[in-house]
N, C-alpha and C positions, 0 to 999 in steps of 0.2 A: 884897693890894689884891683888892677884887673884878673878876669878870668884866664886870660893868656899866661900870667903873669905867677898865678897862684897854680899851674899843671905844670909851669918848670920848673917851680917850688918840691911840688910832688914829685917830678921825675929825677931830682935832684937828691932829695930824700930818702926814695922807695926806687933806686935806679935797678933792682932784679924782679919788682913787681910784676913788670909788662912783660917782659921774658920770662917767666915764669907762669902765665896765663897763655902765651904763644906758644913753650913746652908742650903742656897743658892739651890742647888744641890741636898739635900736630899727633900726640900720641893719641887723644881720642877720637882722630881722624880713620891713623892707620889700624886701631882695632877696629873701628869700624867698616874699614874693608876686609881685614883678615876675616871676621867675622861673617862676613857676606859670603867671602869665597868659601869657607868651611861649610855654609849653611846650601851652597852650590852645589857642592862635592857630596856631599852628604843627599841630597834630593836625588842628583843625575846619576849618582854611582851605582844605586841599584837597579836603576832602569838599564843602564847602560849592561849591564851583567846578563838581566835576565833577557834584552835583546841577543844579545851576543850569543848566548849560549844555547838558543831558542835556534837561533840564525846559524849556529854550526852544526848542530844535531841534525836540523833539517837537511844542509845541504852534505854532511857525510851520510846519512840515509840516502840522497841521490845518487853521490859520487858511486856509493857500495849497490845501489839497487844495478845502475845501469852498466855494472860492468857483468852482468849474467844475465842480461839480454842482447838478441839480437840489436847490430848496427843499424838494420832496418826501420828499425822502429827508432831509435833515437832522435830528436827534436834537433840536438847541436848538429849531427851528422848531416842530416837531412836539407834543417831551414839555416843550418847558421847559427842559432842562439838555442840557450837552455829556457826550461820551462820551471820553472822553480816551485818545487814540492813536487812535483809530478812523480818522482821517483817513492817517497812518501807513498803518495796517494795508492800508487802500484804494490806498494809491500804492504799494505794495510789491506787493499785487496786478494791480494795473495797469502796472505795468513788466514783470513777466511774462510777464505775457500780451501785451504789447506787444514783448518779445522772441522769445516762442515764435512769431508770428506773422510777426515780421521775417526770421525763421530757413528756415522753407519756401517752396518755387517762387511760390507766390499773393501772400505776403504780401510778398515780397520785390520782386514786379510793380508791387503797388501801391503801395509804397515809392517806386519809379523814377518813379510816373504822379505821387505827388506833389512828388516833387525836381521835374519837369519844368514842374508847372502852378507851383511857388515860384519857378523859375527866370524866368521872367515877368515878375515884379512886380521892379520897379525894387529899390526900398528893402530888404522882403524877401531880395531873391537875394541881395545883397552879406553883410546881416546871417547867414544862414543858411551861405552860401558858406566865410563865414569863421572861424564856428562849427563848424561840421562839420568842417573841417581839421584847425583845434583838436583837438578829441574823438578822431579817429583818430588821428592823429597821436600822442595822450598814452597812446590806447590800445595801440596797436600797439606800442610802446616803454617798457610802462609795467614790465617786468621788467630796464627797464635806466636809466630817466632818473631822477635822483636817489639813486642806489645807490651813487655815490663821494662821500665828502667829501674835501676836497683843500686845500694851502694854495698861493694866486694873489700874486705879490707884487704891490700895490697899494695904493694909489693911485703910488707908486713905489716903486722898489726900496729896499730893506731893509725895507719894511713892508708886513708879509705881511697876508692876511683869507683868513677861511677860505668856502669854497664849494661848490657841486655841481657837478660835471660831469653836466651835461642828456643830448648826444649830441654824435657827431662832426657839424663842421662840413659842413653842405652848399650847395647853392645858387651864388649869385654870389658869396660872399665866398668860398667854396673856390676859385672860379673865381680870384680876384684874390689869394687869399693861399697858396694852393697846399695840396698834402695836408699832414695832419698835423696841426692844429688842432684844437680842441677846446672847444665850446660851456660857460662856466663863468659860472653864476648865483649872483651874490655878493649874498645879503642884506643887508638891514638889521635893525639892532639898535634896540628891540626888535620889532618890525613887520616879518616877514621875508616878507608880503608883498610889499614893495617891495623894488627894488633895482637890479643891476646886469648886465648881458649881456654877457659879453669873449669875447673869441676869443684863445687862447692853445694855444702847442704845447706837444703830451702832456710833452715834455723836460724846460717849464720851470715846469712847475707839481709839485708833492707831495701824492701820495696820502697820506690817512690812514687808519689803521686803527682806524675810526669808522665805526659807524652812523649811515646817515641819520636815524635817533631823535636821536643822540646828538648830531649833529653842529647838528640844530634847536635841542636843548635848550642850548646852548652859546651861538647866536647869540639866544637869545628873553632867557635869563639873564644877557648880558652878560657870561660866561664864567665864573660862579659856578658851574652846573653841566654839567659835560665828560663825564659816564659815565653809563652804564646802571644799574650797580650802584645795590643799596639803601642809602641813606644810613645812618649808624646812627643808633640810637633819640636823639633830642634829649637831652642831658643837662643840667639847667637850672643843675648844681652847677660844670658848664664854661663859663658866662659868665664872662667875666672884669669884675672891679671895676677903678674906676678910679680914682687917688688924687690930690688935687687936692696942689699942693709945699707946701702950708702942713700936708700928712699927715692931712687928713678926708678921708673916703670918698665920691666920686661916686656915686650910684646910676644 
């Protein structure tokens, strides 16, 4: 019996064998393409978001700065093109100069006189005093605020939420509740800029061995990221394939 006749006999006896091999090879190829695509997205997305955020921030500063400067020094008006980042450089230099002036005697006197003038304007007085109080408080407590990540029972016993200890309780709430209370800010997920301010005794909360960055990452990611350790390199071969009850592979 020749080899050709033997092969034909195998095909008659096992008609689905070679079809099954082709189906497996096709699934393997599609899985390879899908995994490499996911790898590319995982690598490119952080780079894209970082570049976009930095570019948007610099563009925002540039646009805001040139609104307060005379048009005679604006390169876009004078020469017809933008100098990207020039507004940010001017803003940084202006803040350095302003800080230097406010640090000496004459600058401090001028600043106090300006505050007295602002205090005479009804609406401006309220806004300025509120913003200044917040900024001064944050600047004075920048080494302590949001430095402790904790767990607090919220919204009911047995359910824990992650939060940040901002400061010790002060003012009227302290006089009402008594000493030993701290202010805990509990952010929402995935937008940590909003949340709830809770007052709790320090012994009723659990301080975590986490940095503020780790706590913020955990909140924004919904618990998927909880450490500053570099994640292992994404291995597309670790992507698990699902199997249909019929035995077919689902990509």
